Each structure stands twice: as structure tokens, then as C-alpha cells.
C-alpha positions as CSV (number, residue, x, y, z in Angstrom):
1,M,7.5,-85.0,16.5
2,N,5.3,-83.4,13.9
3,P,3.7,-80.4,15.8
4,L,0.3,-81.3,14.3
5,L,0.4,-84.7,15.9
6,K,1.5,-83.2,19.1
7,L,-1.8,-81.3,19.3
8,N,-3.6,-84.6,20.0
9,E,-1.6,-84.9,23.2
10,F,-3.3,-81.7,24.4
11,G,-6.8,-83.1,23.5
12,Q,-7.2,-80.9,20.3
13,S,-8.3,-82.4,17.0
14,V,-7.0,-81.0,13.7
15,W,-9.5,-80.6,10.9
16,L,-8.8,-79.1,7.4
17,D,-10.9,-76.1,6.2
18,Y,-10.8,-77.2,2.5
19,I,-12.3,-79.7,0.2
20,R,-12.1,-80.6,-3.5
21,R,-12.4,-83.8,-5.4
22,D,-8.7,-84.5,-6.1
23,L,-7.9,-84.2,-2.4
24,V,-9.7,-87.6,-1.9
25,T,-9.1,-89.2,-5.3
26,G,-5.5,-88.2,-5.5
27,G,-4.6,-89.7,-2.1
28,G,-4.0,-86.4,-0.3
29,L,-6.6,-87.0,2.3
30,A,-5.3,-90.4,3.2
31,K,-1.8,-88.9,3.5
32,L,-2.9,-86.1,5.8
33,I,-4.7,-88.6,8.0
34,A,-1.6,-90.9,8.2
35,E,1.1,-88.3,8.5
36,D,-0.6,-85.3,10.3
37,G,-3.4,-87.0,12.2
38,L,-6.0,-85.1,10.3
39,A,-9.4,-85.9,11.8
40,G,-12.0,-84.0,9.8
41,L,-12.9,-81.6,7.0
42,T,-15.0,-78.5,6.8
43,S,-16.5,-76.8,3.8
44,N,-18.4,-73.7,2.9
45,P,-19.8,-72.1,-0.3
46,A,-16.6,-70.1,-0.9
47,I,-14.5,-73.3,-0.7
48,F,-16.8,-75.1,-3.2
49,E,-16.7,-72.1,-5.5
50,K,-12.9,-72.2,-5.6
51,A,-12.9,-75.9,-6.1
52,I,-15.5,-76.1,-8.9
53,G,-14.3,-72.9,-10.6
54,G,-10.6,-73.7,-10.2
55,G,-9.9,-75.7,-13.3
56,G,-11.3,-78.5,-15.4
57,E,-11.4,-81.2,-12.7
58,Y,-15.3,-81.1,-12.6
59,A,-15.8,-80.7,-16.4
60,A,-16.6,-84.3,-17.1
61,A,-19.0,-84.6,-14.2
62,I,-20.8,-81.4,-15.2
63,R,-21.2,-82.7,-18.8
64,A,-22.7,-85.9,-17.4
65,L,-25.1,-84.0,-15.2
66,K,-26.1,-81.6,-18.0
67,D,-27.6,-84.6,-19.8
68,K,-29.9,-85.1,-16.8
69,G,-31.4,-81.6,-17.3
70,L,-30.3,-80.3,-13.9
71,D,-30.2,-76.6,-13.3
72,A,-27.2,-74.9,-11.7
73,M,-28.4,-75.5,-8.1
74,G,-29.1,-79.2,-8.9
75,T,-25.8,-79.6,-10.6
76,Y,-23.9,-78.0,-7.7
77,E,-25.6,-80.2,-5.1
78,A,-24.9,-83.3,-7.1
79,L,-21.2,-82.4,-7.3
80,A,-21.0,-81.4,-3.6
81,I,-22.8,-84.4,-2.4
82,E,-20.5,-86.7,-4.3
83,D,-17.5,-84.9,-2.9
84,I,-18.9,-85.0,0.7
85,R,-19.7,-88.7,0.4
86,S,-16.2,-89.5,-0.8
87,A,-14.6,-87.4,1.9
88,A,-16.8,-89.0,4.6
89,D,-15.8,-92.5,3.3
90,G,-12.1,-91.4,3.4
91,L,-12.6,-90.3,7.0
92,R,-14.6,-93.3,8.0
93,P,-11.6,-95.1,9.5
94,V,-11.0,-92.1,11.8
95,F,-14.7,-92.0,12.7
96,D,-14.7,-95.7,13.6
97,A,-11.4,-95.7,15.4
98,S,-12.4,-92.7,17.6
99,K,-15.9,-94.2,18.2
100,G,-17.5,-91.1,16.6
101,H,-15.4,-88.5,18.3
102,D,-13.8,-87.4,15.1
103,G,-13.8,-88.3,11.4
104,Y,-16.5,-85.8,10.3
105,V,-17.0,-83.8,7.1
106,S,-19.3,-80.7,7.1
107,L,-21.7,-79.5,4.5
108,E,-23.5,-76.2,4.8
109,V,-27.2,-75.5,4.3
110,S,-27.8,-72.7,1.7
111,P,-26.8,-69.3,3.2
112,R,-30.0,-68.0,1.7
113,L,-31.8,-69.8,4.5
114,A,-29.9,-68.1,7.4
115,H,-33.1,-66.3,8.6
116,D,-35.5,-69.1,7.8
117,T,-35.9,-71.7,10.6
118,A,-38.3,-74.0,8.7
119,G,-36.3,-73.8,5.5
120,T,-33.0,-74.6,7.3
121,V,-34.6,-77.6,9.0
122,A,-36.1,-78.9,5.7
123,E,-32.8,-78.5,3.8
124,A,-30.8,-80.0,6.6
125,R,-33.0,-83.1,6.6
126,R,-32.8,-83.4,2.9
127,L,-29.0,-83.1,2.7
128,W,-28.7,-85.5,5.7
129,K,-30.8,-88.1,3.8
130,E,-29.0,-87.7,0.5
131,V,-25.5,-87.8,1.8
132,A,-26.4,-90.8,4.0
133,R,-23.2,-91.0,6.0
134,P,-23.1,-91.1,9.8
135,N,-20.0,-88.9,9.9
136,L,-21.7,-86.0,8.2
137,M,-22.2,-82.7,10.0
138,I,-24.7,-80.2,8.7
139,K,-23.5,-76.6,9.1
140,V,-26.1,-74.2,10.4
141,P,-25.3,-70.5,11.0
142,A,-25.6,-69.0,14.5
143,T,-28.5,-66.7,13.8
144,P,-31.7,-66.2,15.8
145,A,-33.5,-68.3,13.2
146,G,-30.7,-70.9,13.4
147,L,-31.1,-71.5,17.2
148,P,-34.4,-73.4,17.1
149,A,-33.2,-75.3,14.0
150,I,-30.1,-76.5,15.9
151,E,-32.2,-77.8,18.8
152,L,-34.6,-79.6,16.5
153,L,-31.9,-81.2,14.3
154,V,-30.0,-82.4,17.3
155,S,-33.3,-83.9,18.7
156,Q,-33.7,-85.8,15.4
157,D,-30.3,-87.5,15.6
158,M,-28.4,-85.2,13.2
159,N,-24.9,-84.0,13.7
160,V,-24.6,-80.2,13.6
161,N,-21.7,-77.8,13.0
162,V,-22.9,-74.4,14.2
163,T,-21.0,-71.8,12.2
164,L,-20.3,-68.1,12.2
165,L,-20.0,-67.7,16.0
166,F,-18.3,-64.5,17.0
167,S,-19.9,-63.6,20.3
168,R,-19.7,-65.4,23.6
169,G,-23.3,-64.6,24.4
170,M,-24.5,-66.3,21.2
171,Y,-22.2,-69.2,21.8
172,E,-23.8,-69.8,25.2
173,Q,-27.2,-69.7,23.6
174,V,-26.1,-72.3,21.0
175,A,-24.7,-74.6,23.7
176,G,-28.0,-74.3,25.5
177,R,-29.9,-75.3,22.4
178,Y,-27.6,-78.3,22.0
179,L,-28.4,-79.4,25.5
180,A,-32.1,-78.8,24.9
181,G,-32.0,-80.9,21.7
182,L,-30.3,-83.8,23.6
183,E,-32.9,-83.6,26.4
184,R,-35.7,-83.8,23.8
185,R,-34.0,-86.8,22.2
186,A,-33.5,-88.5,25.6
187,A,-37.2,-88.0,26.5
188,E,-38.0,-90.0,23.3
189,G,-35.7,-92.8,24.3
190,G,-33.1,-92.0,21.7
191,D,-29.4,-93.0,21.7
192,L,-27.5,-89.8,22.6
193,G,-24.2,-91.4,21.9
194,R,-24.9,-91.2,18.1
195,I,-25.1,-87.4,18.1
196,A,-22.1,-85.1,17.7
197,S,-21.8,-81.3,17.4
198,V,-19.2,-78.6,17.2
199,A,-19.6,-74.8,17.7
200,S,-17.4,-73.0,15.2
201,F,-16.1,-69.9,16.9
202,F,-14.4,-67.5,14.5
203,V,-11.2,-66.0,15.6
204,S,-8.9,-63.9,13.4
205,R,-11.7,-61.9,11.8
206,I,-12.3,-60.2,15.2
207,D,-8.8,-58.8,15.4
208,A,-9.0,-57.7,11.8
209,A,-12.1,-55.7,12.7
210,V,-11.1,-54.2,16.0
211,D,-7.3,-53.6,15.6
212,P,-7.7,-50.4,13.6
213,L,-9.8,-49.0,16.5
214,L,-7.3,-49.9,19.3
215,P,-4.0,-48.6,20.6
216,A,-0.9,-50.6,19.7
217,G,-0.7,-52.3,23.0
218,L,-4.1,-54.0,22.6
219,Q,-3.8,-55.0,18.9
220,G,-3.8,-58.7,18.1
221,K,-5.1,-59.6,21.6
222,T,-8.9,-59.3,21.4
223,A,-9.7,-62.5,19.4
224,I,-7.6,-64.8,21.6
225,A,-9.0,-63.3,24.8
226,N,-12.5,-63.7,23.5
227,A,-11.9,-67.3,22.5
228,K,-10.4,-68.1,25.9
229,L,-13.4,-66.8,27.7
230,A,-15.7,-68.7,25.4
231,Y,-13.8,-71.9,26.4
232,A,-14.3,-70.9,30.0
233,S,-18.0,-70.8,29.3
234,Y,-17.7,-74.2,27.7
235,T,-16.1,-75.8,30.7
236,S,-18.9,-74.3,32.9
237,I,-21.8,-75.4,30.6
238,F,-20.6,-78.9,30.1
239,A,-20.4,-79.6,33.9
240,G,-22.9,-79.7,36.7
241,T,-26.1,-81.7,37.1
242,R,-27.8,-80.8,33.8
243,W,-24.9,-82.0,31.7
244,E,-24.1,-85.0,34.0
245,A,-27.6,-86.3,33.5
246,L,-27.1,-86.2,29.7
247,A,-23.6,-87.6,29.9
248,A,-24.8,-90.5,31.9
249,K,-27.0,-91.4,28.9
250,G,-24.0,-91.3,26.6
251,A,-24.2,-87.7,25.4
252,R,-21.0,-86.0,24.0
253,P,-20.1,-82.4,24.7
254,Q,-20.5,-79.9,21.9
255,R,-16.8,-79.1,21.3
256,L,-15.6,-75.6,20.5
257,L,-14.1,-75.5,17.0
258,W,-11.7,-72.6,16.3
259,A,-12.4,-71.3,12.8
260,S,-10.9,-68.4,10.8
261,T,-7.5,-69.3,12.2
262,S,-5.4,-68.0,9.4
263,T,-3.5,-64.9,10.3
264,K,-4.9,-61.8,8.5
265,N,-2.2,-59.4,9.7
266,P,1.3,-60.2,8.2
267,A,2.9,-58.6,11.2
268,Y,1.6,-61.4,13.4
269,R,3.0,-64.9,13.6
270,D,1.4,-67.0,11.0
271,V,0.4,-69.7,13.5
272,L,-0.7,-67.3,16.2
273,Y,-4.3,-68.5,16.3
274,V,-3.3,-72.1,16.6
275,E,-0.6,-71.8,19.2
276,E,-2.6,-69.6,21.6
277,L,-5.8,-71.8,21.5
278,I,-4.7,-75.3,22.3
279,G,-6.8,-77.1,24.8
280,S,-8.7,-80.2,25.7
281,S,-11.9,-81.2,23.8
282,T,-11.4,-78.6,21.1
283,V,-11.0,-78.6,17.3
284,N,-9.0,-76.3,15.1
285,T,-10.0,-76.3,11.5
286,L,-7.0,-75.0,9.5
287,P,-6.8,-73.8,5.9
288,P,-4.1,-75.5,3.9
289,A,-1.4,-72.8,4.3
290,T,-1.9,-72.6,8.1
291,L,-1.8,-76.4,8.3
292,D,1.5,-76.4,6.4
293,A,2.9,-73.6,8.5
294,F,2.1,-75.2,11.8
295,R,3.6,-78.5,10.6
296,E,6.8,-76.7,9.8
297,H,7.3,-74.4,12.8
298,G,4.4,-74.7,15.2
299,K,5.2,-74.8,18.9
300,P,2.3,-76.5,20.7
301,R,1.6,-76.0,24.4
302,A,-1.5,-76.1,26.6
303,S,-2.3,-72.5,26.0
304,L,-6.1,-72.2,26.1
305,E,-6.5,-71.9,29.9
306,E,-3.4,-69.8,30.5
307,D,-4.0,-66.6,32.3
308,L,-7.8,-66.1,32.1
309,T,-7.4,-63.0,34.4
310,T,-5.4,-61.3,31.7
311,A,-8.0,-62.3,29.1
312,R,-10.7,-60.7,31.1
313,S,-8.7,-57.5,31.7
314,T,-7.8,-57.3,28.0
315,L,-11.5,-57.4,27.0
316,E,-12.3,-54.8,29.6
317,A,-9.6,-52.5,28.1
318,V,-10.9,-53.2,24.6
319,E,-14.4,-52.2,25.7
320,K,-13.1,-48.7,26.5
321,H,-12.4,-48.2,22.8
322,V,-15.0,-50.3,21.0
323,R,-18.3,-52.1,21.9
324,L,-17.4,-55.7,21.1
325,E,-21.0,-56.8,20.8
326,E,-21.5,-54.3,18.0
327,V,-18.4,-55.7,16.3
328,T,-19.5,-59.3,16.6
329,D,-23.0,-58.5,15.3
330,K,-21.5,-56.7,12.3
331,L,-19.1,-59.7,11.7
332,L,-22.0,-62.1,11.7
333,A,-23.9,-59.9,9.1
334,E,-20.7,-59.7,7.0
335,G,-20.1,-63.4,7.3
336,L,-23.6,-64.2,6.1
337,K,-23.3,-61.8,3.2
338,Q,-19.9,-63.2,2.3
339,F,-21.2,-66.8,2.2
340,S,-24.3,-65.7,0.3
341,D,-22.3,-63.8,-2.3
342,A,-20.0,-66.8,-2.6
343,F,-23.0,-69.1,-3.1
344,D,-24.3,-66.8,-5.9
345,K,-20.9,-66.8,-7.5
346,L,-20.7,-70.6,-7.1
347,L,-24.0,-71.1,-9.0
348,A,-22.9,-68.6,-11.7
349,T,-19.7,-70.6,-12.1
350,V,-21.6,-73.9,-12.4
351,E,-24.0,-72.4,-14.9
352,A,-21.0,-71.1,-17.0
353,A,-19.4,-74.5,-16.8
354,K,-22.7,-76.1,-17.9
355,Q,-22.9,-73.8,-20.9
356,A,-19.3,-74.6,-21.8
357,A,-19.8,-78.4,-21.5
């Protein structure tokens, strides 16, 4: 069996961390759904920058939008919204067949709003209304300003993909905000079964940051141990009386989504961060190269809950060499800057394309 399809047997959904227009129009998305069981798409400013700047595919659309007098931001949004709508429509059969469990496509609020709660909420509402698809997820970064935005958006019936999670402590706060948003919606008599969310927990970037500071015996182990313990937190949070009261009203758990699962170190197995994080009620969003690699030689097994004692002892050993909280705080700041820089580059690319049109 195709190893990607096998992941479904362990309760894990496969999403693709990639989007561009020809993926949908050229039949690639439909093929991935049919042959690999693909169940969702994620995007970010860097992905859109590569798509729009990667050739002439968007030239005609940019020329048409130029006649409308849109600036670079307006042009980008028009292009992105069209792509997101098309992808959502392509994934709609998955959404319907899974009764809203899968079939989502994610669109990120501007990274310039990462520290602006009100701005994040306003932009999320606007994008949600403009895309107008029930299988959209709005991506909101896991910052202190993002936390109240997550709760409010969930309480207003919006699907949220919480991105740039590195620390287990922040993940637990995010999950708490999701529950609080559901409770607010329930108090208003809302239908909790219409709300879905994922918490995008970044993996390989952690090893890339800490490995140079660790002895050889600990290298390549921190990220997986950190993710396993985050999943242990998930199983604890989405259990017990608070969660059971919400589940009885139709609420769905906020699944952990493994992001940054390409292998940064060529000395490591290229599917390391897929094979070691397979478990029930999770998502793995794979860049195209990692998706292809796992299809070719992935070896799926129920790995996520294996040997949690070793995971804990690994992180205890790591803490003797580096403060993990400092690393995860730095990675969040770097991730925000990376997305913000990519967004600026994206707008410059769109402006240059407009001038050339």
C-alpha cells in the first residue's frame, strides 16, 4: 500500500504545505486526493511569493487586476483569494465525505498583524467573508496578541489554524483558548459541530536550532521529544469533564498539526519527522519533496506515543545544555520575521509584475 494512505489507518491526516494555481487547474490536487489520500492544504506568505513570482502563470490575472486600479496588496489578495477558493472547492468532496473533519485550505492573516489583536480579528473576519467557503481555515500566529484573537474567532464560528507553535507551554495556552472560544459559542446557543481548528506545532526547526549546542548523542532528538510531549498534553486537555461537556454538544478537538516536517539536516533520514510522529487525531502537513519521499520509502507505524519516558529524559538532558524556552521564543521571533520578510518580498514581486504587465 502507498505509505501515505497507510497513515490514515493510524488516524493521521496528510495535508500539503504548498499552493499555486496550476495545482488545482492542472489536475494535480485531484490526483493527490485520489492516489495519496491528501486531505488538506496549507499556505503562508513565502509559499505565495514563490508561486506568484515563479513564472508567468499569474501574468494574465495581474494584467486584468491592473485595469481595476488595485495596489500591490489588493492585487495579491485578489490572486490569493481566487486560489484559496479554487483549492477549497477542489477539497470540498473531502470535506463533505469526512463531515468536516478534513478538506481544509488555510489562508494566513498578514504577518504584520502578529502583535495586533484587533487588527488580526478584523482581517480574519474580512478574509473569512471574502473567501466564503466553509472549509477555509484562517491562520493566526501563536503570539500573546494572537491568543485572545483565537478565542474570539472560534466563538464567532470561524475555523482557525494556529501557526508558529514551538513551545509546549504556548500550545497549552492555545488549546485553552480554543476551549474558551467553544464555551462562549455554546453559551450563545451556537452549533459547535461547525467549528474546526488545528494547532500547527513546528518540528524540524527546533533540531536545527539546538543541535549545534548539543553533544552528538542528543542531536536530532529534541524536536521529536518535544512534539511527543505536546501530544501528551493534547490527550490530557481533550479529556475530562470540561472537554466532555463540549464534546456532548458536538465540539471537535483541536488537532495537533505537525509543521516544518522537512528534514533540515541531510545526515538525518528525509522522512524522520513523519515516521516518528504518527498518531491518532493528528495532521502532518508536508512540503512536496517530503510528500514524495514518504510515498516512495516511508515506513509508517504508531510512533507518537512510543516511549514517552525516554522523551521526557531526553528533554531533561537537553536542558542541561540549553534552555529550551529561550530557543522556542527565539524561533517564534525568527518565524514571524521570516513570514513578514516574505510578505514584503511578495508585495514587491506583485508590484514588479504589475509594472511589467
